N, C-alpha and C positions, 0 to 999 in steps of 0.2 A: 627440381625439388621444390616443395612448398612447406612453409611453416605458418601455422595458425595460432595466434595467441588470442584467447577469448575468455569471456566471463564464465564463472562456474555455476550460473543459474540456468533455468530452462532455455532462455533466449540465447545465451552464450553457447550452450551445448547444442542447441539447434543448429548453430553455425558449424559446429564441428561435424555433425551428422551430414550436413550438406557437403562439407569439404571431403569427407570420406566417400560420399557418393560420386563426387566429381573426380577425385584424384586417387582413390583407392590407397595403395601403400606408398604413394609418392608424396604424402603429406604427413608431417609430424604436428601433433596438436598438444597444446598445453592450456589447461583451464586454470584461471587465476582469480583470486580475490582482487578487489580494487587496489589494495596495497601491494600485492605481490607482482602486479604486472610489470612495474619498472625494473624489478630484479630480473625478470625473464627477458625483457628487452635488452638489458645490459649484457646478459649472458649470450643472447643471440648475436649481438653486434661484435662481441669479442671472440666468438667461437665458430659461427656459421660461415660457410663459404659465400662469397658475394653473388654467386649464381642462384642462391635460394631466394624465392619470392616470399616476402613476408606479408601476411594478412593480420590485421588487428581488428577485432570486432567486439562491439558492445562495451568497450573500455577505451580509455584514452591515457596517454603517457603524461608524465610531468614535464615541466618546461625544459629541463636539461635534456631529457631523452627525446623530446620533440625536435630539438635542434640536431641531435645525433641521427635521428631517423631521416630528417631532411637531407643531411649530408649523405647518408646511405642511398637515398633515392636519387640524388643528383649523380652519384657515382655509378648506380646500377639500373635505376628505373624500376626496381623490384619491390615496391611497397604499395599497399592499399589499406587505408583505414576506413572502416564503415561503422558509423555510430548514429544514435538517434536521441541522444541526451542534449538538452539545452546547454549544459555546461561545456559541451565539446564543440559548439558551433564555430569557434575560431579556427578549427582545423580545415574549414572550407577554403581558407586562404591558400592552401597547398594543392598542387595537382594530385597528390597522393591521398588527399583527405576528402571524404564525402560524409557529411553529417546532415541528415534530413529527419525532421520531426514529423512532418505531415506530407503525404504524397499529393500528386496533382488532383486526385479525386477527393481529397479532403480527409483521407483515412490516416490515423496515426500509424507510424511505422515501428518496426522492431528491427534489431540487428539481423535476425534470421530472414525477415522479408527483404531487407536491403541486400543481403548477401545472395539470396536466391535470385533476385533480379540481376545482380552483377554477373553471377555464374551463367545464367541463361543468355544474357545479352552478349557475353564474350564467347559463347559457344563451348563453355566448359562443362555444362550440365544440361541434359535434356529435360524439358518441362513435362511432367506427368500429372495426372489427376491426384494420385495418392500423395505425391510430394507437395503439390500445391495445397491440398487439404491439411497436411501436417503443418506446413509453414503458416497457414492462416490460423490454425488453432494456437500456435505459439504466439503469433502476433496479437490475437485477441486477448490471450491471457496476459501478456506482458503489458499491454496498453489498458487492460481492465475493461475492454469493450465486451468481453464475454458476458459480464453481468447485465449490461444494458441490452444485449442481444439475447439473453437467456441461453447462452451457449455453454451448457454444462460439460460438453466434451472437452472444451479448452481447460476448464478447471480440473477435470479428471486427468488430463494429460500432465498437468503440473503435479497433481497428487501422486501419480505413478512415478514421476521423476524423482520424488523424494522417498518413495517406498523402496527403491532399488539403488544399487550403486550406479555411478555414471557409466561405468564400463558395461554393465548389464543393460542399462537403458539404451545406450548406443547400439549394442548388439541387437536388441529387440527391434528398435526402430529401423535400423538398416535392413534387416531381413524383411520386415514388413513392407518397407517402401520399395524394395527391389522386386517383390513378388506379388504384391496386391494391386488391384485396380483402384481401390479406394481405401482410405485410412479408417480403421476401427480398432477397438479393443477386443481381445479374445475373451472367452467365457470366464477363464480363471481370473483375468485382470478385472473384469466387471465385478466379480464376487469380492475380491479383496478391496476394490475401490469403494464398494458399498459399505464394507466394514470400516474403512478409513473415514468415510464421511460421517458415520455415527461417532467415531472417536473424535473427529474434529469438532462436532457439535458439542460434545461433552466438555472438551477443552475450552471452547469459547464461552460456554455457560459459566465455567469456573472463573475464567479471567474477567468476565463482566463484573464479578463481585469484588475484584481487586483493583479496579480502575480508580485512580485519584485525579482530582482536578486542581490545577494550579495556574497562575499567571506567569508568563515568561515574556518580558518586554511588553509589546502591544498585543500579544496573543493569549488566548485561553487554551490551555493544552490539557489533554488527558494523558496520564503516564501510567504504564503498567509494565511489570516484569514478564517477559515472554521469550520463549526460545523456539516455538514451533508455530506453524500455520500463520505466519505473520501477515500475509496479504489478506487472508480471510478474516483474521482477527481484527486487523486495523480497519478494514472496511465495515465490519459488523459493529464495532464500537463507535465508529464515526456515524453510522446511520442511527444508532440508538441514542446518540448524544450529539445531535446536530448543533447544539449551542457551543460545542467545542470547535475551535479552529482546526486543530489537528490532533492526531494520536501519536505519542512517542512510545515505542516498545523497546525496552532495554533488555538485552541479552548479556547478563553478567559473565557467562562462560566464555563467549567469544569477544566480550568487551566491545559491543557494537550497539548502535541505536538505529532502529528503523522508523521512518516517519511516514504516516499516511494521512490523507485528507479526502473528504468527499466534496469539498467546496471548490468552485471554479476560481474564486478570487484569492485563494491561498496557494502559495508556491512553496512546498516543503523542500524543494531542491535548494532554494535560497537559504532556508534554515539550516539544512545539512551542510551547506558550503561554509557557514560560519565556523564549523568544526573540522574543515578539511574534507568534507564528503561531497556528495552530489546525487544526481538522479533525475527523476521526472518531476513535473509540477505536482502530481498527486502521490508520488511514491519515491522516496529517497532514503538515503542512509549515510551514516558516518561512523567512525571509530569513537569509542567512549574515551575521548581525550580528558585531560585533567579538568579543563574548563567545563566540558559537558558533564563530567561526573559531579562536579560541584552543583551545577544547576539542576540536573535531572535526578540525581540520587540524594546527595547530602541535603539539599534545600527542600526536598519533598518527602523524605523518609518518615517524618512525624505526622504527615497528613493522613487522615482516615479515608478509606475508600468511599466513593459516591454510592449511596444506597440506590438500588434500582427502583424504577417506577413500578407500582403494583400492576400485575399483568391481567388478572381475571376479574376486574371490578364490573359490577352491574350498575352502580349508582354514582360512584365518584369517578366519572369518566372525563376525558379531555374534550374541551370544546362545548361542554354543557352550558347553556345560558343560565341554568339554575345556579351554577357555580361549581368550581373544581377546587378541591382542598389539597394543599401541599404543606409540608413542614421541612425544616432543615435539621442539621445535626445538633442544633441547640434546641432542646425540648421546649423552650419558652417562645420560640418563633414559629407561628403558624400563619399560613397565607391562604386567602380565598381569592380565586381569580374568576371574574364573572363579567358579563356584559350588562351595562346599566341601561342602554338604549338600543341594543341590537346593532350598534355602530361601533362605539368605543368599548374597549375592554379595560377594566381597572383591577387593581390589586389591593386587598386589605391585608395589613400585617397586624395580627393580634387585635382585630376589629378597628384598626386605625387606617384610614384611607391614605395610600401613597399618592404623591403629587402627580406622578406620571400617569398618562393614559396611552392606550395602544390601539392601533388600527385593526389588529387581528388577534385571535387567540394565540397563534404561533409566535407572534412578535412578543406578546406579553409573557408567554412561557419561556421564550429565549432569554428575556431580561431576567426573569426569576431564577432560572437555572445558572446563568452566568454570574449574577451578582449576589444571589442568596444561597446558591447551591441547595435548592429545595427539590424534593421529589414528591411524586404523586403517592398519597397514602392509600392503604387498603380500605375497603368498604367499611369494615367494623370500626376503624378509627374515625372515619368520616361520619358515621352514624353517632358515635360517642360525642363527637364535636357538636353535631346538630342538637343532640339531646341536651348538652350543657347549655347551649345558647337558648334553647326553649325554656329550660329551667330558670336561667337568668332573667328571661323576660317575664316569667310568672312571678318571681320574687319581686321584681320591680313593680309589676302591676299591683301586687298585694300591698306594697309599701306606699302606694299613692293614696 
């Protein structure tokens, strides 16, 4: 008999689907949140027979249960933990633990890809094209490689996962993987997924208008309240606001925070770990602890959202050597960003030159958005500003 304790996201459930393909009705599966895993481990150790083989995938136990599982392994040899999170690397000290972030070919791993490899190597599951394609879609979504590769199938698989119950998703995938030569969606799924993509876009557009900017320690963070489409939302907000180090998405209903970053030099798993959470370098999460609540909710509640940059300008455009006009939430602060010699980029605040100069437009804008919280204004405001400057010049000329 087998027991699988896994995460309740796509990667964790992917492991459950593989377990059912390998063991059929000889496996019992429980999908858990990060906080629920240890309760399940305690229940297993207190109630299951010692002949049951325990798999733990995509999650890792606390220190107390780590010791208890090791005792169980020494008594039975029936434990295997498979994970790909940096915060779980210390489990590699055990014979029953395998934590691998990146494989021999340089690809980031997922729990599903590690479990698939384990089952095939041990002769517990036959490798097929359909299953391999399914596993790769899960891996690419969980590691966010799908965006770099333009693999929308992976994104759609995760969307389908959230559109149906876990039980229905399992049933659909098992039937497909057992009977199909290749993995694909059926016509009905394609239709509802197209509708869901439109819904996602509307949701993200709304949340863009609610994002606030704050400083937390050494980081510049974007904070938004959100309960849906967290991966897509966090990634989109990060791309539109590259001056922010990371995005924190607060779900008040579930009392959780999800962290996302687009930057290679930022590790949000370390940020989540401060509040008892964990995850990947670019995607992590934690519970909304009392300390996290004070920093991300109480301290930011009064802050106004960041205005979005104007989208359809013809004249006030980024990178123009003629100059790009910004303003911040204080109406008396206006900024002109321009190149004075086609090498250095400089900023004027209310016609007064700032002391800093910058090697590129992007560097100058990054400074402006981080330190002044300024945004690109619409063409009509840009033209009004230029007209005022022209009129000032005329008045000065007449007075001479």
